C-alpha positions in Angstrom: 62.2 52.5 -5.2 60.3 50.5 -2.6 56.6 50.9 -3.3 55.2 48.6 -0.7 53.4 49.4 2.6 56.1 50.1 5.3 56.3 47.2 7.6 55.2 49.2 10.7 51.9 49.9 9.0 51.1 46.7 7.3 49.3 45.2 10.2 46.9 48.1 10.2 46.0 47.9 6.5 43.8 45.4 4.8 46.0 42.9 2.9 45.5 43.1 -0.9 47.8 42.6 -3.8 49.0 46.1 -4.8 49.0 46.2 -8.5 49.1 50.0 -8.7 52.3 50.2 -6.5 54.0 47.5 -8.6 53.1 49.4 -11.9 54.6 52.6 -10.5 57.8 50.8 -9.4 58.2 49.4 -12.9 57.6 52.5 -14.9 58.6 56.1 -15.6 56.3 59.1 -15.6 56.8 62.7 -16.9 53.9 64.2 -15.0 51.9 63.5 -11.9 49.9 60.4 -12.5 47.3 58.5 -10.6 47.6 54.8 -11.2 44.5 52.8 -10.0 43.7 49.1 -10.1 40.3 47.9 -11.1 40.9 44.4 -9.5 41.5 46.1 -6.2 38.3 48.1 -6.5 36.4 44.9 -7.3 38.0 43.1 -4.3 37.0 46.0 -2.0 33.4 45.9 -3.4 33.1 42.2 -2.5 34.7 42.8 1.1 32.3 45.6 1.8 29.3 43.9 0.3 30.0 40.8 2.6 30.0 43.0 5.6 27.0 45.0 4.6 24.8 41.9 4.0 21.3 43.0 3.1 22.4 46.5 2.3 22.9 47.3 -1.5 25.9 49.3 -2.5 25.3 52.5 -4.6 28.9 53.6 -5.4 29.4 57.3 -5.1 30.5 58.3 -8.6 32.2 61.4 -7.5 34.9 59.7 -5.6 36.5 58.4 -8.9 34.5 58.6 -12.2 36.8 56.7 -14.4 34.7 54.9 -16.9 36.7 51.7 -16.4 35.8 51.7 -12.7 32.2 52.4 -13.3 32.1 49.5 -15.8 33.8 47.1 -13.4 31.3 47.9 -10.7 28.3 47.5 -13.1 29.6 44.0 -13.8 29.7 43.5 -10.0 26.1 44.4 -9.6 26.6 47.8 -7.9 24.2 50.6 -7.9 25.3 54.1 -8.2 24.8 57.5 -6.4 24.9 60.2 -9.0 25.0 64.0 -8.4 24.5 65.3 -11.9 23.1 64.6 -15.4 26.8 63.9 -16.4 27.3 61.3 -13.8 24.0 59.7 -14.8 25.1 59.6 -18.4 28.4 58.2 -17.5 26.8 55.3 -15.6 24.2 54.5 -18.3 27.0 54.7 -20.9 29.0 52.0 -19.0 25.9 49.7 -18.9 24.2 50.6 -15.7 20.4 50.3 -15.6 18.5 53.3 -14.8 16.7 51.6 -11.9 20.3 51.1 -10.4 21.0 54.9 -10.2 19.7 57.3 -7.5 19.9 61.0 -8.2 21.3 61.8 -4.8 22.0 65.4 -5.0 19.5 67.6 -3.2 20.4 70.6 -5.4 19.3 69.7 -9.0 18.6 71.7 -12.2 15.0 71.1 -13.3 16.2 70.2 -16.7 18.4 67.5 -15.3 15.5 66.1 -13.2 13.5 65.9 -16.4 16.3 64.1 -18.2 16.9 61.6 -15.4 13.2 61.0 -15.3 13.0 60.5 -19.1 16.0 58.0 -18.8 14.2 55.9 -16.3 15.6 57.1 -13.0 12.9 56.9 -10.4 14.7 57.6 -7.1 15.6 61.2 -6.2 16.9 63.0 -3.0 15.5 66.2 -1.5 15.8 68.2 1.6 13.3 71.1 1.0 9.8 71.8 -0.3 11.3 73.8 -3.3 13.3 70.6 -4.3 10.2 68.5 -3.9 8.2 70.9 -6.1 10.8 70.6 -8.9 10.8 66.8 -8.6 7.0 66.7 -8.7 6.9 68.9 -11.8 9.5 67.1 -13.8 9.5 63.6 -12.5 5.9 63.2 -11.4 5.2 60.2 -9.2 8.9 59.6 -8.4 10.1 58.1 -5.3 11.9 60.5 -3.0 14.1 60.1 0.1 14.6 63.0 2.4 18.0 63.9 3.6 18.5 64.8 7.2 21.1 67.0 8.9 23.0 65.2 11.5 25.5 66.4 14.1 28.6 64.4 14.3 32.1 65.8 15.1 33.8 62.2 15.0 34.4 62.1 11.2 37.7 63.5 9.9 35.7 65.3 7.1 32.3 66.3 8.6 29.4 66.9 6.1 26.9 68.6 8.3 26.0 72.1 6.9 25.3 72.1 3.3 22.9 69.3 2.8 19.8 68.1 4.8 16.8 69.4 6.7 16.4 69.7 10.3 14.6 67.0 12.3 11.8 69.3 13.0 11.2 70.0 9.3 10.9 66.3 8.3 7.2 65.7 9.1 6.1 68.6 6.9 8.4 67.7 4.1 7.1 64.1 4.1 3.4 65.5 4.1 4.3 67.9 1.3 5.8 65.0 -0.9 2.5 63.3 -0.7 0.5 66.5 -1.5 2.5 67.0 -4.7 2.1 63.5 -5.8 5.4 62.0 -4.9 6.1 58.9 -3.0 8.0 59.4 0.3 10.2 56.4 0.0 12.8 56.8 2.7 15.3 58.8 4.7 19.0 59.5 4.3 21.9 61.0 6.2 25.7 61.1 6.0 27.9 60.4 9.1 30.9 62.3 7.4 33.7 61.3 5.2 36.5 59.2 6.7 34.6 58.0 9.9 37.4 55.9 11.1 35.6 53.7 13.6 32.3 52.0 13.2 31.3 53.1 16.8 31.4 56.7 15.6 28.2 55.9 13.7 26.2 55.3 16.9 25.4 58.9 17.8 24.2 59.6 14.4 22.0 56.6 14.3 20.6 57.6 17.6 19.5 60.7 16.0 17.9 59.2 12.9 16.0 56.1 14.4 13.4 58.0 16.3 12.6 60.1 13.2 12.4 56.9 11.1 9.9 55.3 13.6 8.0 58.4 13.9 7.5 58.9 10.4 6.2 55.3 9.9 3.8 55.7 12.9 2.5 58.9 11.1 1.4 56.7 8.2 4.4 57.1 5.8 5.3 53.7 4.4 9.1 54.3 4.4 11.0 51.6 2.7 14.5 52.9 2.2 17.1 53.9 4.8 20.1 55.4 2.8 23.0 55.4 5.2 25.3 57.3 2.8 29.1 56.9 2.9 31.7 57.4 5.5 33.5 54.1 5.0 37.2 54.9 5.8 40.3 54.3 4.0 43.9 53.6 5.4 45.9 56.8 5.7 48.3 55.6 8.4 45.9 55.4 11.4 44.5 52.0 12.4 41.1 51.3 11.0 38.9 48.2 11.0 39.0 45.8 8.2 36.2 46.8 5.8 34.2 43.7 6.2 34.2 43.9 10.0 33.5 47.6 10.0 30.5 47.3 7.6 29.1 44.5 9.6 29.3 46.4 12.8 27.6 49.3 11.3 24.8 47.0 10.1 24.5 45.5 13.6 24.0 49.0 15.0 21.3 49.7 12.5 19.5 46.6 13.3 19.6 47.2 17.0 18.0 50.7 16.5 15.7 50.3 13.4 14.7 46.8 13.5 13.6 45.3 10.1 14.2 47.9 7.4 13.0 46.7 3.9 15.8 48.3 2.0 19.2 49.8 3.1 21.5 51.7 0.7 25.1 52.3 1.3 27.1 54.9 -0.8 30.8 54.1 -0.3 33.2 56.2 -2.3 36.4 56.8 -0.6 36.1 53.3 1.1 35.8 51.7 -2.4 38.5 53.3 -4.3 41.1 55.2 -2.2 43.4 52.3 -1.4 43.2 51.0 -5.0 45.4 53.9 -6.3 48.5 55.9 -5.7 49.9 59.1 -7.2 53.4 59.2 -8.5 54.9 62.7 -8.5 58.2 64.6 -8.5 59.9 66.7 -5.9 60.5 70.1 -7.6 62.3 71.9 -4.8 63.7 71.4 -1.3 64.5 74.6 0.5 64.6 76.7 3.7 63.2 80.2 4.2 66.1 81.0 6.4 69.3 79.5 7.8 67.7 79.0 11.1 64.3 77.7 9.8 63.4 74.5 11.7 61.3 73.3 8.7 62.4 72.5 5.1 59.8 73.4 2.4 59.2 70.5 0.0 57.5 71.5 -3.3 55.8 68.9 -5.3 54.6 69.0 -9.0 51.1 68.1 -7.7 49.2 70.2 -5.2 45.7 71.3 -4.0 44.7 72.4 -7.4 45.9 69.4 -9.2 44.3 66.6 -7.2 45.1 67.0 -3.6 42.2 69.3 -2.6 41.4 67.0 0.4 44.5 68.4 2.2 42.2 71.4 3.0 42.3 71.9 6.6 44.9 69.0 6.7 41.9 66.7 7.1 43.2 63.8 5.1 46.8 63.0 5.9 48.4 61.1 3.1 51.4 58.9 3.3 54.5 59.3 1.2 57.1 56.9 0.0 60.6 57.8 -1.4 63.8 56.0 -2.4 65.4 57.5 0.7 63.0 55.8 3.2 64.8 54.2 6.1 67.2 57.1 6.5 67.1 60.1 8.9 64.1 62.3 8.6 63.0 65.8 9.6 60.0 67.9 9.6 58.7 69.6 6.4 56.1 71.9 5.2 54.6 70.2 2.0 53.4 72.4 -0.9 52.3 72.2 -4.5 53.8 74.0 -7.5 51.3 76.7 -8.3 51.8 80.4 -7.8 49.0 80.5 -5.3 49.7 80.9 -1.5 46.9 78.6 -0.7 48.6 75.7 -2.4 50.1 74.4 0.8 49.3 70.7 1.7 50.7 70.4 5.2 52.0 73.2 7.4 50.2 73.1 10.8 51.3 69.4 11.2 54.5 69.1 9.3 55.4 65.9 7.6 58.4 63.8 8.4 60.5 63.3 5.1 64.0 61.9 4.6 66.8 64.6 4.9 68.3 63.2 1.8 65.4 64.2 -0.3 66.2 66.4 -3.3 64.6 68.0 -6.3 64.1 65.4 -9.0 63.3 62.7 -6.7 60.2 60.6 -7.2 57.7 60.5 -4.4 54.7 58.2 -4.2 51.4 59.4 -2.4 49.7 56.4 -1.1 45.9 55.6 -1.4 44.8 58.5 -3.5 42.2 56.6 -5.6 39.4 58.8 -4.1 38.8 62.5 -4.7 41.9 63.1 -6.6 41.3 62.8 -10.3 37.7 64.1 -9.9 39.1 67.2 -8.2 41.8 67.7 -10.9 40.3 68.8 -14.2 41.3 72.3 -15.1 45.1 72.7 -15.1 45.3 75.7 -13.0 48.4 77.9 -13.5 49.4 75.8 -16.5 50.2 72.7 -14.4 48.5 69.8 -16.0 45.7 67.8 -14.3 46.5 64.3 -13.2 47.1 61.8 -15.7 45.2 58.6 -14.9 46.2 55.1 -15.6 43.5 52.4 -14.9 44.9 48.9 -14.7 
């Protein structure tokens, strides 16, 4: 099977050695398996850091929490964005210093705040008075950054509803942090996952910059601008090379914010997605009727076993089979479980070879992010993803 990037797409993708694809091509697998390369993650870290310059990377652990990846990034000098006690413990267990970890979830158990504080974590996110009160009680004197809601429809996976406070709420929250003994240390936002062009950041930065300047003018000595994630991975559509993309974002920040003492970036997808691929099996190819225009192709991996990001068909994965190069036709792609929601692509069918049959191997490219971390239960008896870290 050819497990390299198709020639028509090679120019659009950053050029790295693809150890994961080579491993898949050389081995057999009896269940869906994610193969991911630590060396590729390390190379992506170096490339992003070169573009980000003064900004410090805090890897979003949720993207792929494999201990080997965390350990690799510790050695590179990365910080970490943790969303739970378990993620904090994971990072500490792999050698990260507590001072390199931020507790970035705005929804935290009081007991987990207390644990993080006792472990030496000093930086916490909040977006409400109630969360600030919890932090003040269980991590007295901590540094806090306030997350803001932003409006941006340009990301493939917008993140604008669940987290953040409104711009009008910010002054009162900063004042409240001071009143309860916390240190208002900065602001944070998220442009949305898979923001494919650096220019798409500009409308969001235009929203945040006046709030930053107003808060400092009001006497809050803000030090940290947490720009979150959004750094894209290659899924078939042209994206900028990661270094150039990161540098463009930093240039836009300098133009609007001036000299910011500390900038934190939280790449997740952009760090690990292209480092890994899933190898799976075609379980069935069928049609619902003789005149059905679309074949149905069922895989042994689906939305409940790692491919949750096909929700809304937001992330469009690429597929490689041994029949590539032959005639293709439109397919509805689905997972194996007895749940009618386990359909990956239907609104926009995928083009797959007409020669595709049950038993064929299929490789799903650039799945290093948000697959193994979404696959942990074994719904309907189908096993969660095996993970091989090279």
